[in-house]
C-alpha positions in Angstrom: 32.5 -35.4 5.4 33.8 -32.8 3.0 31.9 -30.0 1.3 33.2 -28.8 -2.1 31.9 -25.7 -3.8 33.0 -26.1 -7.4 33.0 -22.3 -7.8 34.9 -21.5 -4.6 37.2 -24.5 -4.4 37.9 -25.4 -8.1 36.8 -22.8 -10.7 33.9 -20.5 -11.7 34.5 -21.5 -15.3 34.3 -25.4 -15.5 35.3 -26.6 -19.0 36.1 -29.7 -20.9 36.3 -33.4 -20.2 40.0 -34.1 -19.8 43.0 -32.4 -18.2 44.6 -32.0 -21.6 41.7 -29.7 -22.4 42.7 -27.4 -19.5 43.0 -27.0 -15.7 39.3 -26.7 -15.2 38.2 -30.0 -16.6 35.9 -32.7 -15.2 38.8 -35.1 -15.0 40.8 -32.6 -12.9 37.8 -32.0 -10.6 37.2 -35.7 -10.2 40.8 -36.5 -9.3 41.2 -33.6 -6.8 37.8 -33.7 -5.0 35.9 -36.9 -5.7 38.2 -39.9 -6.0 40.3 -39.2 -2.8 37.3 -39.1 -0.5 34.9 -41.5 -2.2 37.6 -44.1 -2.5 37.8 -44.1 1.3 34.1 -44.2 1.8 33.8 -40.6 3.0 30.7 -38.5 2.3 31.1 -35.6 -0.2 28.8 -32.7 -0.6 29.1 -31.0 -4.0 27.7 -27.5 -4.4 27.2 -26.5 -8.0 26.0 -22.8 -7.7 28.2 -19.9 -8.5 29.7 -21.0 -11.8 29.0 -19.8 -15.3 27.4 -23.1 -16.1 28.3 -26.7 -16.9 29.0 -28.5 -20.1 27.9 -32.1 -20.4 31.5 -33.2 -20.9 32.6 -31.7 -17.6 29.7 -33.3 -15.6 29.9 -36.7 -17.4 33.7 -37.0 -16.8 33.6 -35.9 -13.2 30.7 -38.0 -12.1 30.4 -40.8 -14.7 34.2 -41.0 -14.6 34.2 -41.6 -10.8 32.0 -44.6 -11.4 34.3 -46.0 -14.1 37.5 -45.2 -12.2 36.4 -46.5 -8.7 34.0 -49.1 -10.1 31.4 -47.7 -7.6 27.7 -48.3 -7.8 25.0 -45.6 -7.9 23.6 -47.1 -4.6 26.9 -46.5 -2.8 27.1 -43.0 -4.4 23.6 -42.2 -3.2 24.8 -42.9 0.3 28.1 -40.9 0.0 27.5 -38.1 -2.5 25.1 -35.2 -1.9 24.5 -32.8 -4.8 23.3 -29.3 -4.1 22.1 -26.9 -6.8 19.5 -24.2 -7.1 18.9 -25.8 -10.6 17.4 -29.3 -10.1 18.2 -30.2 -13.7 21.9 -30.3 -12.9 21.3 -32.9 -10.1 19.1 -34.9 -12.5 21.8 -34.8 -15.2 24.6 -35.9 -12.9 22.6 -38.8 -11.5 21.8 -39.9 -15.1 25.5 -39.9 -16.0 26.2 -42.0 -12.9 23.5 -44.5 -13.8 24.6 -44.7 -17.5 28.3 -45.2 -16.5 27.4 -48.0 -14.1 25.2 -49.7 -16.7 28.1 -49.8 -19.1 30.4 -51.4 -16.5 28.3 -54.5 -16.5 
């Protein structure tokens, strides 16, 4: 199991969808912290607190993108991905992106 604090381990200023938009993108976060562990069936705890906020493009690419990239179901993610935030709306938004991405795979 790995615990990742986005603010501590990645950036306090998450921005953009793709790496071409900068080093603090959702794609970059996904490739560094989600894909390597989730692809091996490891559990990942993601802590969201401590940043200046999150754009939808960052969250959708990081979490919806992991569904598209690994072709992983929300059920498997519910077993292996733990989201922690003092703002419950972030968790709700992330799970919605995961569900939407999976629905489009079918």
